[in-house]
TISE-139141 format. One record per residue (C-alpha): residue in one letter; y, x, z. Coordinates in Angstrom, 3 decimals. Each point is the difference from the previous one (the first is absolute). Layout:
N
('A' (Y X Z))
...
***
This chain:
472
('M' (156.436 93.706 182.549))
('S' (-3.381 0.113 1.771))
('N' (-3.328 -0.514 -1.713))
('Q' (-0.454 -3.251 1.926))
('D' (3.364 -1.210 -1.271))
('L' (-1.017 0.751 -3.583))
('L' (-3.276 -1.898 0.435))
('S' (1.980 -3.007 1.244))
('L' (2.451 -0.194 -2.906))
('P' (-0.318 -2.663 -2.693))
('V' (-0.522 1.133 -3.585))
('S' (3.581 -0.903 -0.928))
('E' (1.272 2.673 2.423))
('L' (-2.729 2.543 -0.751))
('A' (0.900 -0.303 -3.680))
('E' (3.604 0.997 0.671))
('L' (-1.133 3.046 1.970))
('I' (-2.347 1.068 -2.802))
('K' (2.562 -0.679 -2.732))
('S' (2.606 2.122 1.821))
('R' (-2.698 2.646 0.667))
('K' (0.602 -0.148 3.758))
('V' (-3.739 -0.647 0.295))
('S' (-2.566 1.093 -2.571))
('S' (-2.858 -2.133 -1.252))
('L' (-2.352 2.791 1.036))
('E' (1.366 0.002 3.551))
('L' (-0.272 -3.778 0.274))
('T' (-3.475 -0.100 -1.563))
('K' (-1.285 2.629 2.440))
('L' (1.523 -1.955 2.894))
('V' (-1.505 -3.351 -1.037))
('L' (-3.383 1.585 -0.704))
('A' (0.050 1.630 3.446))
('Q' (0.838 -3.331 1.650))
('A' (-2.703 -1.773 -1.976))
('Q' (-2.652 2.591 0.762))
('R' (0.987 0.152 3.673))
('L' (-0.196 -3.758 0.520))
('N' (-2.845 -0.855 -2.362))
('P' (-2.776 0.655 2.540))
('S' (1.484 -2.745 2.209))
('I' (1.367 -2.426 -2.630))
('N' (-2.388 0.579 -2.939))
('A' (2.571 -1.005 -2.631))
('Y' (-1.155 2.518 -2.638))
('V' (-3.414 0.401 -1.594))
('S' (0.978 3.204 -1.820))
('F' (2.846 2.459 -0.485))
('R' (1.068 1.853 -3.143))
('E' (1.946 2.691 1.854))
('E' (-0.180 2.809 -2.569))
('K' (0.983 -2.250 -2.891))
('A' (2.745 -1.679 2.036))
('L' (1.617 3.295 0.976))
('A' (-0.072 1.167 -3.628))
('E' (1.577 -3.278 -1.109))
('A' (2.691 0.293 2.687))
('K' (0.884 3.535 -1.154))
('A' (0.311 -1.285 -3.578))
('M' (2.265 -2.831 1.150))
('D' (2.242 2.462 1.848))
('A' (0.278 2.148 -3.113))
('E' (1.049 -3.011 -2.057))
('I' (2.647 -1.029 2.510))
('A' (1.313 3.583 0.230))
('A' (0.348 -0.040 -3.791))
('G' (2.117 -3.163 0.208))
('N' (-2.712 -2.382 -1.218))
('Y' (0.043 -2.623 2.747))
('R' (-2.156 -3.022 -0.864))
('G' (1.033 -2.433 2.723))
('P' (-0.669 -0.982 3.625))
('L' (-3.786 0.570 -0.083))
('H' (0.384 3.504 -1.436))
('G' (-1.821 2.358 2.354))
('I' (-0.995 -2.729 2.483))
('P' (-3.568 0.464 1.325))
('M' (-2.235 -3.035 0.481))
('G' (-3.577 -1.129 0.446))
('I' (-1.605 -2.501 -2.396))
('K' (-2.450 -2.819 0.755))
('D' (-3.476 0.986 -1.112))
('N' (-0.516 -2.794 -2.517))
('I' (2.833 1.295 -2.233))
('Y' (-1.227 2.591 -2.470))
('V' (1.364 3.532 -0.185))
('G' (-1.369 1.448 -3.233))
('S' (-2.792 2.597 0.260))
('E' (-0.207 -0.504 3.782))
('V' (-2.352 -2.010 2.212))
('T' (0.919 -3.594 0.831))
('T' (-2.507 -1.535 2.424))
('M' (1.172 -3.594 0.583))
('A' (-1.226 0.830 3.557))
('S' (-3.487 -0.769 -1.281))
('K' (-3.449 1.512 -0.299))
('F' (-0.390 -0.764 -3.682))
('H' (3.242 1.674 -1.097))
('K' (-0.032 2.914 2.465))
('D' (-0.088 2.480 -2.919))
('F' (1.839 -2.055 -2.648))
('V' (2.486 1.979 -2.098))
('S' (2.349 -1.849 -2.340))
('Q' (1.155 1.497 -3.283))
('D' (3.507 -1.449 0.146))
('D' (2.753 -0.455 2.539))
('A' (0.682 -3.586 1.020))
('S' (3.177 -1.444 -1.512))
('V' (1.770 0.313 3.351))
('I' (-1.172 3.585 0.517))
('A' (1.326 0.985 -3.413))
('K' (3.332 -1.573 0.919))
('L' (0.087 1.740 3.393))
('K' (-0.721 3.350 -1.635))
('E' (2.753 -0.704 -2.519))
('A' (2.332 -0.705 2.934))
('G' (-0.913 3.370 1.535))
('A' (-2.083 -1.183 2.966))
('V' (-2.425 2.437 1.648))
('L' (-3.437 -1.450 0.793))
('I' (-1.475 1.434 3.198))
('G' (-3.243 -1.949 0.403))
('K' (-1.925 -3.261 -0.229))
('L' (0.351 -2.671 2.665))
('N' (-2.752 -1.893 1.794))
('M' (-0.466 -3.696 -0.741))
('H' (-2.359 -2.904 0.537))
('E' (-3.047 0.401 -2.244))
('Y' (0.886 -1.153 -3.550))
('A' (3.217 -1.455 1.522))
('W' (-2.060 -3.005 1.153))
('G' (1.069 -0.389 3.607))
('I' (2.852 0.065 2.473))
('T' (-1.232 2.175 2.896))
('N' (-0.394 3.388 -1.743))
('N' (-3.102 0.598 2.127))
('S' (-1.972 1.928 -2.611))
('P' (-3.772 0.564 0.303))
('H' (0.333 3.018 -2.305))
('F' (3.255 1.679 1.111))
('G' (0.562 -1.378 3.492))
('A' (2.636 -2.275 1.491))
('V' (3.716 0.591 -0.562))
('K' (2.002 -0.383 3.208))
('N' (3.389 -1.609 0.445))
('P' (2.598 2.668 0.940))
('W' (1.714 -2.462 2.359))
('N' (-3.218 -0.455 2.002))
('L' (-3.100 2.005 -0.928))
('E' (-2.307 -2.747 1.261))
('K' (1.373 -2.504 -2.539))
('I' (-0.662 -0.478 -3.708))
('P' (2.745 1.088 -2.414))
('G' (-0.731 -2.969 -2.255))
('G' (-1.528 0.351 -3.436))
('S' (-1.055 0.564 -2.543))
('S' (2.795 2.594 -0.306))
('G' (-0.439 1.044 3.620))
('G' (0.081 3.715 -0.661))
('S' (3.228 -0.500 -1.921))
('G' (1.630 -1.943 2.822))
('A' (-1.152 2.380 2.715))
('A' (1.068 3.083 -1.972))
('V' (3.578 -1.147 -0.547))
('A' (0.339 -1.292 3.565))
('A' (-1.203 3.331 1.445))
('G' (2.109 2.294 -2.205))
('M' (-3.084 1.082 -1.952))
('S' (1.568 -1.199 -3.265))
('P' (3.687 -0.915 -0.417))
('I' (-0.869 -2.854 -2.355))
('T' (-3.014 -1.229 -1.960))
('L' (-1.599 -2.762 -2.038))
('G' (-2.338 -2.776 1.035))
('T' (-2.044 -2.523 -1.929))
('D' (0.098 -3.686 0.874))
('T' (-2.436 -2.812 -0.888))
('A' (0.506 -2.318 2.968))
('G' (2.443 2.025 2.088))
('S' (-1.240 3.584 -0.074))
('I' (3.502 1.481 -0.298))
('R' (1.728 -2.447 2.310))
('I' (-2.672 -0.212 2.724))
('P' (-0.046 3.748 0.815))
('S' (3.751 0.251 -0.534))
('S' (0.525 -2.738 2.567))
('A' (-2.565 1.479 2.399))
('C' (1.480 3.515 -0.296))
('G' (3.727 -0.856 0.010))
('L' (0.802 0.641 -3.671))
('V' (1.723 -1.617 -2.936))
('G' (-2.720 -1.005 -2.456))
('L' (0.534 -1.728 -3.336))
('K' (-2.498 -1.834 -2.164))
('P' (1.982 -0.167 -3.257))
('T' (-0.184 -2.782 -2.566))
('H' (-3.403 -0.026 -1.680))
('G' (0.313 2.018 -3.203))
('L' (3.112 1.972 0.963))
('V' (-2.007 3.086 1.030))
('A' (-2.867 0.928 -2.333))
('K' (-3.445 0.290 1.606))
('Y' (-1.731 2.209 -2.559))
('G' (-2.009 2.602 1.877))
('C' (-0.264 -1.978 3.222))
('F' (-3.506 -1.179 0.844))
('P' (0.137 -3.827 -0.006))
('L' (-0.915 -2.359 2.806))
('A' (0.949 -3.308 -1.619))
('W' (1.839 0.415 -3.300))
('S' (2.196 -3.090 0.123))
('L' (1.128 0.687 3.589))
('D' (0.387 3.818 0.110))
('H' (3.401 1.693 0.354))
('I' (1.283 3.544 0.675))
('G' (3.188 0.554 1.983))
('P' (1.992 2.197 2.389))
('M' (-0.554 0.547 3.705))
('A' (3.047 1.641 1.549))
('R' (2.122 0.418 3.102))
('T' (3.118 -1.664 -1.392))
('V' (1.029 -2.580 -2.558))
('K' (1.817 2.633 -2.044))
('D' (-3.112 2.186 -0.084))
('A' (-2.079 -2.944 -1.232))
('A' (2.604 -0.623 -2.710))
('I' (-0.131 3.681 -1.004))
('M' (-3.777 -0.152 -0.329))
('L' (-0.028 -3.278 -1.933))
('Q' (2.565 1.363 -2.419))
('A' (-2.298 2.962 -0.685))
('I' (-3.237 -1.935 -0.544))
('A' (1.118 -3.243 -1.708))
('G' (-0.554 -0.308 -3.708))
('H' (-2.333 -1.208 -2.740))
('D' (-3.265 1.699 -0.902))
('P' (-2.002 -1.550 -2.885))
('R' (-3.218 1.348 1.563))
('D' (0.367 -2.638 2.731))
('P' (-0.429 -3.496 -1.512))
('T' (1.903 -1.583 2.912))
('S' (3.021 2.312 -0.423))
('K' (3.220 -1.730 -1.083))
('K' (2.922 1.216 -2.089))
('V' (3.160 -0.721 1.986))
('A' (3.457 1.528 0.050))
('S' (0.312 3.010 2.293))
('V' (2.079 -0.483 3.152))
('D' (1.874 2.499 2.160))
('Y' (-1.278 -1.259 3.340))
('V' (1.839 2.675 1.982))
('A' (3.387 -0.607 -1.621))
('N' (-0.414 -3.742 0.546))
('L' (-0.688 0.320 3.738))
('S' (2.364 -2.055 2.151))
('A' (-0.228 -1.434 3.504))
('D' (2.516 -2.771 -0.717))
('I' (-1.767 -3.311 0.618))
('K' (2.959 -2.394 0.167))
('G' (-0.928 -3.170 -1.826))
('K' (-3.597 1.055 -0.641))
('V' (-2.417 -2.879 0.472))
('I' (-3.121 0.793 2.030))
('G' (-2.908 -2.414 -0.192))
('I' (-2.230 -0.684 3.004))
('E' (-3.368 -1.704 -0.569))
('E' (-0.969 -1.201 3.459))
('D' (-3.239 -1.855 -0.712))
('Y' (-1.930 3.025 -1.240))
('F' (1.840 3.235 0.742))
('F' (0.884 -0.839 3.614))
('K' (-3.238 -1.740 0.942))
('D' (-2.278 1.752 2.504))
('V' (2.121 3.091 0.597))
('D' (-0.289 2.062 3.174))
('A' (3.037 -1.030 2.041))
('P' (1.637 3.448 0.511))
('I' (-0.270 0.693 -3.742))
('E' (1.550 -3.345 -0.880))
('K' (2.813 0.617 2.476))
('L' (0.948 3.318 -1.615))
('V' (-0.060 -1.419 -3.531))
('R' (2.042 -3.078 0.895))
('A' (2.537 2.204 1.783))
('Q' (0.534 1.946 -3.216))
('I' (0.392 -3.185 -2.003))
('A' (2.595 -1.227 2.489))
('E' (1.880 3.281 -0.295))
('L' (-0.046 -0.201 -3.791))
('E' (1.510 -3.461 0.296))
('A' (2.644 1.299 2.424))
('N' (0.871 2.660 -2.577))
('G' (0.615 -2.533 -2.752))
('A' (-3.362 -0.962 -1.455))
('I' (-0.877 -3.670 -0.511))
('I' (-3.348 -1.113 1.441))
('K' (-1.804 -2.772 -1.860))
('K' (-3.312 -1.607 0.926))
('V' (-2.327 -0.429 -2.973))
('S' (-3.426 -1.460 -0.651))
('I' (-2.784 1.475 -2.130))
('P' (-2.875 -2.501 0.319))
('A' (-2.364 2.023 -2.217))
('L' (-0.153 2.687 2.711))
('K' (-2.666 -2.150 1.664))
('N' (-2.403 1.288 -2.664))
('A' (1.117 3.649 0.095))
('E' (-2.750 1.357 2.231))
('Y' (-2.706 -1.692 -2.078))
('I' (1.492 1.272 -3.274))
('E' (0.317 3.552 1.343))
('L' (-3.576 -0.057 1.298))
('I' (-1.599 -1.285 -3.219))
('T' (2.112 2.224 -2.260))
('S' (-0.377 3.246 1.914))
('L' (-3.703 -0.457 0.756))
('S' (-0.846 -0.916 -3.602))
('E' (1.998 2.760 -1.659))
('A' (-1.029 2.735 2.460))
('S' (-3.671 -0.933 -0.226))
('T' (0.173 0.037 -3.790))
('I' (1.288 3.592 0.088))
('H' (-2.786 1.148 2.355))
('H' (-2.780 -2.288 -1.255))
('E' (-2.110 2.667 -1.717))
('Q' (0.264 2.446 2.893))
('M' (-0.974 -2.745 2.438))
('K' (-3.176 -0.600 -2.027))
('K' (-0.845 3.715 0.010))
('D' (0.791 1.035 3.583))
('P' (1.558 -2.641 2.256))
('N' (-0.590 2.114 3.114))
('G' (2.303 2.716 -1.325))
('F' (2.979 -2.207 0.878))
('G' (1.357 -0.361 3.515))
('D' (-1.345 -3.056 1.839))
('D' (3.301 -1.878 -0.068))
('I' (0.690 0.273 -3.720))
('R' (-3.661 -0.478 -0.972))
('M' (0.174 -3.395 1.696))
('L' (3.166 -0.839 -1.951))
('F' (-1.602 1.015 -3.301))
('E' (-3.016 -2.170 0.831))
('L' (2.292 -2.934 0.772))
('G' (1.806 0.611 -3.278))
('E' (-3.179 -0.797 -1.925))
('L' (0.027 -3.568 1.345))
('P' (3.068 -1.694 -1.578))
('T' (-0.710 -1.600 -3.367))
('A' (2.074 0.245 -3.168))
('V' (1.233 -3.508 0.835))
('D' (1.114 1.160 3.463))
('Y' (1.871 2.963 -1.471))
('L' (1.745 -2.006 -2.719))
('Q' (0.936 -2.810 2.355))
('A' (1.499 2.620 2.322))
('Q' (2.101 1.286 -2.905))
('Q' (1.248 -3.536 -0.690))
('L' (1.062 -0.304 3.636))
('R' (1.553 3.451 -0.276))
('R' (2.115 -1.138 -2.950))
('E' (1.302 -2.883 2.099))
('L' (0.885 2.434 2.817))
('K' (1.859 2.277 -2.416))
('Q' (1.933 -2.929 -1.429))
('Q' (1.079 -1.180 3.450))
('F' (1.109 3.481 1.028))
('S' (1.942 0.378 -3.239))
('A' (1.773 -3.312 0.595))
('I' (0.956 1.050 3.542))
('F' (1.890 2.998 -1.376))
('D' (2.298 -2.399 -1.820))
('E' (1.173 -0.990 3.502))
('V' (-0.166 3.235 2.017))
('D' (0.498 3.730 -0.540))
('V' (-2.983 1.091 2.088))
('L' (-2.623 -1.355 2.378))
('I' (-0.464 1.573 3.439))
('A' (-3.097 -0.125 2.200))
('P' (-1.941 2.145 2.451))
('T' (-2.085 2.618 -1.806))
('L' (-2.923 -0.307 2.400))
('P' (-0.676 -2.792 2.516))
('V' (-1.793 2.408 2.374))
('L' (0.392 3.542 1.302))
('P' (-2.315 2.842 -1.105))
('N' (-3.264 -0.307 1.886))
('D' (-2.299 2.590 1.583))
('I' (-1.930 2.218 -2.410))
('G' (-3.489 -1.449 -0.443))
('S' (0.854 -3.501 1.183))
('P' (-0.412 -2.931 -2.456))
('T' (2.499 -2.131 1.907))
('A' (3.720 -0.071 0.803))
('Q' (2.036 -1.726 2.697))
('L' (2.013 -3.056 -1.054))
('N' (1.899 -1.638 2.865))
('G' (-2.675 0.974 2.512))
('K' (-2.982 -0.993 -2.144))
('E' (-2.419 2.211 -1.890))
('V' (0.066 -0.742 -3.732))
('D' (-1.738 1.507 -3.024))
('L' (2.070 2.972 -1.115))
('L' (-0.619 -0.131 -3.771))
('N' (0.738 -3.701 -0.365))
('H' (3.301 0.267 1.829))
('I' (1.413 3.384 -0.973))
('I' (0.205 -0.830 -3.734))
('R' (1.195 -3.578 0.483))
('F' (3.695 0.694 -0.692))
('T' (-0.411 2.859 -2.478))
('G' (-2.695 -1.411 -2.308))
('P' (2.064 -2.812 -1.575))
('N' (2.386 2.543 -1.531))
('N' (-2.869 1.726 -1.803))
('L' (-0.959 -3.363 -1.464))
('T' (3.532 -0.585 -1.272))
('G' (0.620 3.645 -0.895))
('L' (3.502 -0.210 1.504))
('P' (1.749 2.994 1.597))
('S' (-0.658 0.114 3.723))
('L' (1.342 2.539 2.466))
('T' (-0.686 0.579 3.677))
('I' (2.566 1.629 2.265))
('P' (-0.353 0.841 3.708))
('V' (2.029 -2.183 2.364))
('G' (-1.067 1.267 3.421))
('L' (-2.909 0.733 2.303))
('V' (-2.405 -2.162 1.982))
('K' (-2.179 1.837 2.543))
('G' (1.113 3.251 -1.600))
('L' (-1.215 -1.028 -3.469))
('P' (2.236 -0.690 -3.015))
('V' (0.618 -3.509 -1.310))
('G' (0.866 -0.632 -3.639))
('M' (2.026 -2.725 -1.678))
('Q' (-0.844 -0.978 -3.567))
('I' (2.604 -0.617 -2.712))
('V' (-1.168 -1.659 -3.234))
('G' (2.130 -0.273 -3.128))
('P' (-0.086 -1.317 -3.572))
('A' (-1.985 1.832 -2.663))
('F' (1.416 3.361 -1.109))
('N' (2.926 -0.325 2.397))
('E' (-0.902 2.799 2.396))
('S' (3.714 0.778 0.387))
('K' (0.555 -3.323 1.726))
('V' (-2.877 0.719 2.400))
('F' (1.259 3.537 0.675))
('N' (3.494 -1.275 0.785))
('I' (-1.152 -2.524 2.586))
('A' (-2.229 2.707 1.459))
('A' (2.981 2.382 0.154))
('A' (1.875 -2.586 2.072))
('V' (-2.974 -0.338 2.369))
('E' (-0.297 3.781 0.255))
('K' (3.679 0.256 0.899))
('Q' (-0.225 -2.581 2.764))
('T' (-3.303 1.181 1.531))
('Q' (0.560 3.790 -0.031))
('F' (-3.779 0.393 0.432))
('D' (-1.015 3.449 1.252))
('Y' (-2.761 1.010 -2.416))
('T' (-0.143 3.476 1.588))
('A' (-1.416 -1.358 3.274))
('P' (-3.817 -0.075 -0.549))
('V' (-1.800 1.809 2.808))
('A' (-2.116 2.079 -2.387))
('M' (2.948 1.261 -2.050))
('N' (1.514 1.688 3.007))
('A' (-3.236 1.174 1.609))
***
């Protein structure tokens, strides 16, 4: 098997090779590091590498496996980590000026779980400053480029994460998501990205953007890989006040692509309004194929969605500005121009505005919950527009220029407000760029979302090894 073949394999297959000792963790780690270091000057997915430590960790993992102590499918798998997730005793920058030398004492909850699973950490991934943006055009670390087209954004804020997996620079990784920051770059880079149910994955040791909206979840090449990652990182941690105690689930064992009789909800008034026509065509084609394969399509109405953009705006601005309030008073010019403006805007809503937004949010959550008494999942486009040019504030929507930020989070943001599991999966290409379809399920029922996604994956056969940069 060639090196390029190894770089193209999903984690589920790499794990079997490592378990059987046909490939060593050290060999794979060296290969992924070489790919990452070779492509990083053009893609800029990593802000730092921990090569010496990673190679030592890989050797230790190989020794364990040789001794018959196999931990599971992430044992010996190398990966990069978004640079707002703390690795104890190492620098975590949040892609910022103020935290450029910050060293945490502890591992984040998810890092501790990944280490327990035997993962090998090879470096920290670039991101939008403080995770507060969707372009990943960083004033401090430079723009991340989309491996499918180096002139386009990879999406954000987990843009380094999306670009790295798409380009073979990391077989799998984690993103964080406050209004779409897992799903936006996953859609833009042709990946499976899951925002789990709020509280399923503990956030201790992840620098917050907006505490009631933040999530951590997998970004992967396949549905099975995403299930493998979720299984490793899910679980309660009392150090995170939003973490929930729920029964553990074997997401991998529960995977099935059988959709006969499954009811798929379609909310036309919000989730199919103002969508770029080629994107809408691809998504509707997949829905039609699901129906042809035995799913039941049901139109639903969620009237409270009319307030979703307002609720997301007030909540995220208020919470994010609270977190950065003191630093803004001390040195506002130390922030990038784009996020400084957002922090300034976040000082404007009143307590009444914030609390009224939470009342509207409760209504939205109640309506979503009621819908899942009627349907198994909801399906919608992930993004209404394609990734735009790096540096441009606008995107193309049916031939018109529209504001990028307002539109790109339109379909992802509501699921942060509800906290419901939401997954994007690639369904094809438009102008050489990936298009994602979003699957939303009931709380703590990620298995249901994974299973619908598995059916979509089976019928699309998307070629995630095709990005131009990966094969350069």
